[in-house]
Residue, then its C-alpha position, 0 to 999 in steps of 0.5 A: m500500500i505504501n508503495k502505491i501511495e508513493e507511486i500516486l504522489e510521484t505522478i501528482i508532483k510532476e503536474n502543475i498543482i493548483k490545490i490539494t486537500f487531505s481529509n477524513l483523518r485515519k487514526n492519528d489524533l495528533l495530526a490536523k483533521k484537514i489539510d489544504i495546500r495551494k501554490i503561491n508566489l512570494k517575491g517572485e518565487t514559488f512556494f506552497q501554502i499549507e493550511t491545517i485545521k486543528e480544533n477549529k483553528a486554521f494555521h498557515k505555513n509557507i514551504d518550498r518545493n522540496e519541503f512540500i514533497n517531503f510533507l506529502m510523503e510524510n502525511a498523505y498516508f494518514y488521510k482517507q480522502w485526497y482531492v488534487l486539482t491540477d491545470k489538466e486533471t482532477y484526482h479523487i483518491k479514497i483509501s478504504k478501511k482495509d487499505k484498498i486504494f481507489c483513484k479516479t482521474t478526470e480530465n479538466k474540460e476547461k483550462m484552469d485559471i491559476s492564481l499564485d497571489h499570496n493574498r487573493e483579493k476578492k473583486y469588490f465593485l464597491k470599494e472602501g476608502n472613497p465615499i460612494d454617494f448612495l452608500v453614504y445616503l443609506n448609512i452604510m458608509n460614512k463621508e470619509g468612505n469608511i464602512l460602518k461596523s454595523k453595516r459591513k455584512k450589508f456591504k459584502q452582500l451588495n458586492h456579492y449581488l453585483s458580482f452576480i449581476e455582472s455575470s447576468i447582464n452581459c446578455f444585453d447590448k450597452d448601446r440599446e435601451i434596457n428597461i428593468v423592474d424591481f418588484g418588492c424593492g423595499k429599502s432598495y439597497l440592492t436597487f441603488a447598487l444596481a443603478y450605480y453599477l450600470k452607470t459605472m459600467k456605462y450602461n447609459n440608456v437604462s431605466i429602472i423602476g422599483l415597486d413596493l407596497k410601503e408608501d413611506v419607503i417609496d417616498k424616501c427612496n425617490k428623495i434619495a434618487n432625486e438628490l443623487k441625480y439618479n435620473n434613470l431610477k424611479f420608485l412607485k407604490g403598488d402591488i405586483k399583480d396590478y402593475s402594468s407597463k406601456t414600455k417593453i420590460d427587458m429584465v425583471i428582478s424580485l428579491h424576497a417577494c413573499n409567497t405567491a408574490t413571486d409567482f405574479a412577478i414571474y407571470k409579469a415577466l413572461c407576459w412581457n417577454a422579458k429577456l432576463m429574470l432574477m427571482v429570489p423567492c421567500c415564504q413559500h407557503e402555498i404548496n406546503e398547505q396543499m401537500d398531504k403528509n401521507m404523500f411521503p409519510i416519513l419525510l412530511e410528518h416533521g413540520i420543519i422538514k415539510e416546510k423546507f421540502s415544500a419550499l424547494l418543490t415550489d421553486a423547482i416547479r416554478a423553474e420548470i414552468i419557466k422552462c416550458c415557456g422557452y427560457e433557460s432556467k436554473i436554480i443557484e445559490f444567490i447570497d451566502m447563508e451567513h447573510t440570509p437563509k433565503n438564498l436560492l435564486i431562479k435565473a431565467l434567460l429567454k432563448s430567442d426573441n420569439k413571443v413567449c408561449f407555454n408548452k407544458s412538459e410531461r414531467l410537470d403535468k405528471l407531478i401536478k396530477n399525481y400530487e394534486l397540486e395547484p401552483t399559482l403560476l400555473k393557474l395564472i398561465e392556464e386561466n389567463g394565457l400569456c397576454 
């Protein structure tokens, strides 16, 4: 077995390593429960940074290549699972209780982007140090450009949101008119961040409407937009289901609209033939109330499990309905769980410029009939059509 491990390690160290992770410690309690290794660049020279996790604390050490090889040879045997990422291949290695070694190697389909920076800096669209007008008005940043201690999580959340917007907005041409509706905008931290980002990125011909039910919030947001001279941004009081637009809407955003309000936001986007929709659902009670615990007795007899399961099922049905309307739809993580537990986002991109039409898939029809579900979005489409 030792010879086999050495053989695998000798193969690995010949490649251009990006990262190695050793986990699932065998028996030696004196060793770290987990080891992460990555190649770094220090003052023009290549080193390997070792991160060891002991008693929930991380310890770092930088070593040269010879020390790195010795480290691998001395420590690899004590871990049951190895993950090795190189620029060309990925290795998954498992060692069984009976010391059998299973090694799976897969070729990386895309060229890996290798960063050797010692301190890898996250890309921030909103940078601390210089005052940003809307952040100052919203009491996230002071006039000197420093983030208030109590608002640091919000600052990170805004940057995470903009990194996501960057990967989504490229479906639009900067030179054409883009009309955006943000349903349930609330205090509009993210709406202002979007307006600032689009202005900074030279999307000059953009109109953004923020809609919410609270009149005092809308008045405050309009006041800030006017004072900051965000001429492309306007806030309106109203209900999603009653909102209509005389202009073509290209992008629909709905972040944390409660229960079936998300369904009305999606329905509006479908009716408008919106090119892009970004939906972060919240409080999905409807399917929960329709599900009989006898459908899956072991699963649904627990209230908290039933709540989470029905929320996931609700969003899966929504994504499938959107797909049946000619969109590419997928559900992805929106914002880290440390910021909000409501962190699943439905992203949908219209595949063509043709008018949206609904063609129910066989698997959607089967699911709805088998479990006698009546999702609001499906009822809206079948009873009213896509106007």
